[in-house]
C-alpha positions, 0 to 999 in steps of 0.5 A: 155389546157394541150393539147396545152402544150403538143403540144409545147413540141415538137416543142421546138426542132424546136424553138431551130434549126431554131430561135436559141434558147437554152431551157435551158437558160429559166432557167438563171444560178439560179444554180450558175456559170453558171450552168443551168438545163438540158433541157432534164430533164426540158421537162420531167417533164412538160411532166410529169405535162401534163399526171397528173390529178390534182387541179390547185386550191389546187395545191402549186408545179404542178402549178408553173411548167411553161416555163417562170419560172425559173426551180430553183423556180418550186416547189417541184423539187431540181436540183443538180450541174450538172443540174439533177433533184434529188429531187422530192416532190409532196406530197398532190398536189391533183393527181387524177390519171393518173400515169402508166408504159410509165410515162416520171418520170421514166426517170429522171435516176438521181432521189434519192429522190421522194415523192408522199405522199397524192395523189389518182393516184387510180391504181397498184404500176407501175413496172418503178419504177424498173429504178430509180436505185439511189433512196434512198428515196421512199415515196408512202404514202396514195396515194390510190395505191393497189394490188401487189407491184412489183417486181421491187423495190427490185432491187432498191437497194441504197434505205434507207427509204420506205414508203409504208403506207396506211390508213387502217381506210378508209371503202372499200379501196382496200390495197396493199399487198406482195404476190408473191414477199412476203415481204423475196423477196421484201427486199432481196436486200435492205441491205441499208435500214434504215427505212421501213413503210410498214403501211396497206400493207397487209403481211399476214405472221406468226411471224418467217417467217416475223421476220427472212425475215427481220433480214436475210436481213436489217442488217442497218435498224433503223426504222420498221412500220408495223401496220395493217398489217396482221401479225401472231406472237409471235415475232421471236428472230431472231428480235435480229440480227437488232442492230440498230433497234431503233423504233418498231411499229407493232400495229393493228396485231393480234399476236394471245395472244402472250407473248411480248418477255424479249428479246425486252429489249435487243435492246440498242438503242429502241427510241420507242415501239408500240404494241397497239391492238396486242392480246398479253398475258402474263406478260409484262417484267418490264426491258423493262420499263428501257431500257434507250433510251426507250422515247414511249411506247404504249401497249394500247388494249391489253385486256389479257396483264397483268403487273405492273409499276416498280421502275424507275430509274433517267434519263430516256428517257420515253417521252410517256406512254400508258397501255389504255385497257389492264390488268395492275394493282398495285400501282404507284411505287413514282419513277415513278416521276423519269420520267421527261421528260414525256409529256403523261402518259395514262392508262385509263381503266386498274386496277391500285389501290392506290394513285396517287403518289406525285412525279408526282407533280414534272412532268414539261414536262407533256401535257395529263394525262389520269388515268380514269376508274381504282381504284385509291384512295385518294386525287388529288395531285397538278399539278401546276408545270406542265405548259403545261397540256391540258387535265387531266382525273382522271375520274371513280375512288375512289378519295376523298378529295376536290380539292383546289384552288392550284391544279390549278395554273399556269394551263393556257393551260388546255383545258380538266378537268375531275374528274366525276364518284369519291367521290370528296367532299368540295367546287368548287374553283371558280379559275377553272372558270378562266384558261383562255384555259379551255373549258371542266368541267366535275365533274359529280357524286362527292360529291361536297356541298355548294354553287356554289359562283359567280365567275369572268368570263374570258374576251371571255371566250372559256369554252364550256362544264360545268357539274355538275351532280349529286353532292350536290350542293346547292342555287341558280344558280350563275348569272356567269353561264349566261355570259359563252358565249361560253357555249354549254353544261350546265349540272347542274341536279341531286342537290340541287340547289334552287331558282326560275330562269327565263328560260328567263336567257339563253337566253344570251347563244347564243351558248347553244345546251343543257341544264339540269336542272333536278332533284334539287329543282328549280322551272322555270318558262316557260315565255318568258322576250323576246318572240322575242328573244327566247331560243338559235336556237343552242338548240339541247336538253332540259331537264327539268325534275323535275321542277316544271313547269306547263306550257309548255315553247314555243319551237315551233321556236326550228328549231334543237330541237331532244331531250327533256325531260320535265318529272316529271313535273306539266304541265296540259291541252292539249299536244299542237300540235306545239310540234310534228312541233318541229325541223322541223322534227328533234325532235328524243326523246320526254319525257312528262311523270308524268304530269297531261296532259289530251289530244292531242290537235287537230288537231293532224298528224295520225302518229305521226311525226317520233321519235325515242323515245314518253315517254307519261306515268302517265299522265291523257291522255284518248281517243283512243290511239294515232298512234305511230310515224313510225320509232320509237324504245321506245313507252310508252302509260302505265299508262293513261286512253287511251279507245277503241281498238289497231289499227288492223294495229299497226304492220305498225307503230310499226315495228322498235320499241323495246319496246312498253307498253300500260299497265294500261289503259283501252284498250278493244278487241283483241290484233291484229295479226299486231302487230306480224309485229314488228319483232325488238320488244323485250319488249311487255307490255299489261297489266292491260287493258281488252283485251279479245280473245286468244293470238295470236300464231304469238307472241309467235314466235317472237324470238328476244322478251325479255318481253312479258307481258299479265297479268291481262286481259281477254285472253281465250284459251290454250298459243300457243306452237310454241316457237322456238329453237331460244326463247329469252323469258327472261320474261314471264307475263300471270297471271290474265286472264282466260287461261286453257290448258297446258304448252307448252313443247317447253317453255323449249327452252326459255333458258334465261327465267328469270321469269315465272308467269301463275298465276290465271288462269285456266290451268290444268296441272302437275308440269313442271319439265321440264324446268329444263334446264332453269338454268336461272329462278329466280321466277315461279308463278303458283298459281290458278290455277289447277296444279296437281300432284308430283312436284318431282324434275328431276335427276339434281344437278343444276335445277333452282340454281337462283330461288329466287320467288317460288309460287304454292299456290291454286292448287291440288299438293300433295305427298312429298316434295323432299329435292333435291328440295331446295338444288338446290336452291342456290340463297337462300342459301347463307350466310347472309354477301352475302345479301348486295352484292346481292341486286338489281332489277330484271330486263332486258336490252332492247338493247345492247348499251342502257341505257333502262331497263324493271323492272319485276313486281310481288305482294307478300301477306304476313298476318299482313304486306304490303311491297311495292317492283311492279306487281307479286303477293306471297300470305303470308295468307290474304294481298298482297305486290306488288313488282313494282321492284323484289328484288334479295335479296327477297326470297320467297316459297308459297305452300300453300292451295295445299294437300301435305303430310309427312313431312316437309324436314330437308333441308329447314333450308339451305335456308338462304336467305329466307324471307317468307316460307308458308306451310299452308292449306295442310297435312304436319305430323311430327314435325317443323324441328329445322333448320327453325332456321337458317332462319335468314332473314325470316320474315314471316312464315306461317305452319297453317292448317297442321298436325304437332305435337310436341313441337315448336322447341326452335331454333325458338326463334332467328328468330329476323326479323319474324314479321308474325309467324302463326302455328295456327290449326295444333296438337302441343304441350308444351310451347312456346319457351321463346324469344325476338321475340316470345312473341310479337305475339298475342294468333292468332298465335297459336289458334286450337292446342289442347294441346298446353300452353301458356308460363307463 
């Protein structure tokens, strides 16, 4: 078609000669007064059209250029009184090439305005633009031009507006650049320029260079937009020469932690200042806030930029204020209410505190409000005067009090309400559900209580997201919920809702994609009232943990389900074979843990279908180990009754797995070497089985492995000694095996190690003082081996400052306890006020951005009491305490049953957070240090079977938490000190001290 049109262009002059046809008459007198579009200019346009590649169906302008129509109806073209083309707008015409330096466009000498934006030319800017000397407006933005901007642009001296902006967020897009010529050369002749848009153009210039290039050549500049131009800072004061500057947009450059200069407040016409994501530092000048003409201020994503909000005078023009992701802090002044024109205020992820000013209730123009992730406190002020509000986000603050119905009166345009992660309380106002535009209600993680009452459902309700997770709501789920026809996400988990809920009730919600009812007092009946009418076919996540389910709901028809959690229920019997076919392969997360499941229904595909997460722990599953799903990240088969051995080719199936646990089963055989093919493995837990053989050396060499737990098996041999310099181990637990040999010296390469448990083996070595540089060590257990020699600490002031549990019991250590060991263990030395602040569990994050954690296990044995805290064992005379989670505040020292001699160091009294101390079964002499009376948190103290002499220090009477005290079989004399606690212990605590006399 275009070939024919191009041919006609050459025939048109012949037609006019031989047939007397005047081509210009095609346009008639559309310009008025008998004036016509010039024939030459029309031909140039038609020729331009013929050379361009564009989408006829999508075009609005080019498609109208036709000889049979009047020229004044040609889209995007404006003609002047003499019939010349003066303006051409071909923006968004879906042009995809065919543009070069010989284009007829450059012969339109009278052209003043040219807009080619939003096309895909995919070429360099032709130098032919320099021929268009009358241009005052040139827009080539988002047109996929790339490469060097030609020097010919600098000759367009009449230009008032240049827009060469290109998006920088499209991966792989080639950029425009100003290199040779540079910015100074391009603008040096453009003295009439008022608007300069070069967003996404690679300028790569230092602050003084680019600032002076602009200020020396563009005296009339009003708008400066240089976003993402690879500019450096700091901003140079030469910019002040641009007296008319009203809009400054410099976002997404790197000003190298430069401060914001005060002189920006001197631009008397400034209406817009955008410095988002510029790496700014220092304190933002308050007087810039008070520029009366300023309408838009965006300082977001400057993580090091500090500042506070000043007092705002009346009459300010500010409409948009964005400070998110910065270090702005302090309280909001009540005078913020003077910003009557404010439409957008975004203070997300700052450090503001105090109450939200009541003056904000007077905002009548406000559309968008985001104060999330700060430290605001107090109650929420009503915003009912802000009739235009569409978005309210006050999440992740310290807000308290109820939210009354009058807070929301008249907010008919509100689309998003997010108040999660506060301490809001009281009942939920049902008026919320009557707001006609509301699509999202996010109230999770608060303290709302009472029943969720029935509420009137707005006809054609658009509510799509309702989350009331983690509150104290109670009573039945109201019937109104089942009439919210547009709901996509419903999360009522972790409340106190009760009653029986028929799963079939949710068949009414045909758009439901995510349903979570976990951890309430609900009893879910899994049956469907109408089996022919399944749950919403759009369902992507079903989370029914702890819902008293006894059977599997029929989900066999679900084609989009990707996340299924039925954990912590009472489901028994077999895992049905159809569950592996859910979603036609789309199921990615399956959690059936903490049920009563016994086996997997046959036939079972081998391997299992692709799953990212498979959690079957804490069931009664037996038989061989199911082959893990290929490409899985997390597989947990722990605490079941699986038997047999690990398949020899297991590595083929866990090659992308980060977490793999078979702990607490009945698995035998060796650990196959193919497990080392799991090169992404971060956590491997094979504890509490009956594995035999040696530890594969390749497993120790895995530098990505963070947690290796092989405890309580029957492994033999020594620990392989080839731990690499990039060792990532945070926990190594080989407790209760049959290992011998020495601790490999290369373990010192594991500088992130937090738990080392080698207890109850047959290892024969000296104290591993060469681990002194592992400052992260929390737990050291060497008990029940053949370690020997002194435990003298190396010359270091930082040896194990985080140590909280040390167990050397049942070895052959000897010599004197050096005082400087205890002075380095600072985690046991904090003051009593630090006890609550240190409370937590020792846990290991599996993936940097995930919510998966592995919590270590320890068993602590203390005579006279048993406290269940997980699986590391600390012994204090006859009783074992299993630490299901190692508390970060729990501290214990057990040096019992060795050959230590000399006096007990006085510095031990500095360990004020110590909970248990066992030095029994040694050869300690001298007096019991009175400094032990400073151990105000201690609960168990065993100094029995030593050679201690003298009297029991009176200071021990002040140990109010002491529940276990054993001083028997020493050489103590005198009376038991009087005190409430010491009088409660029986005589057995003091037996074997020949000259001791009981207190009267």
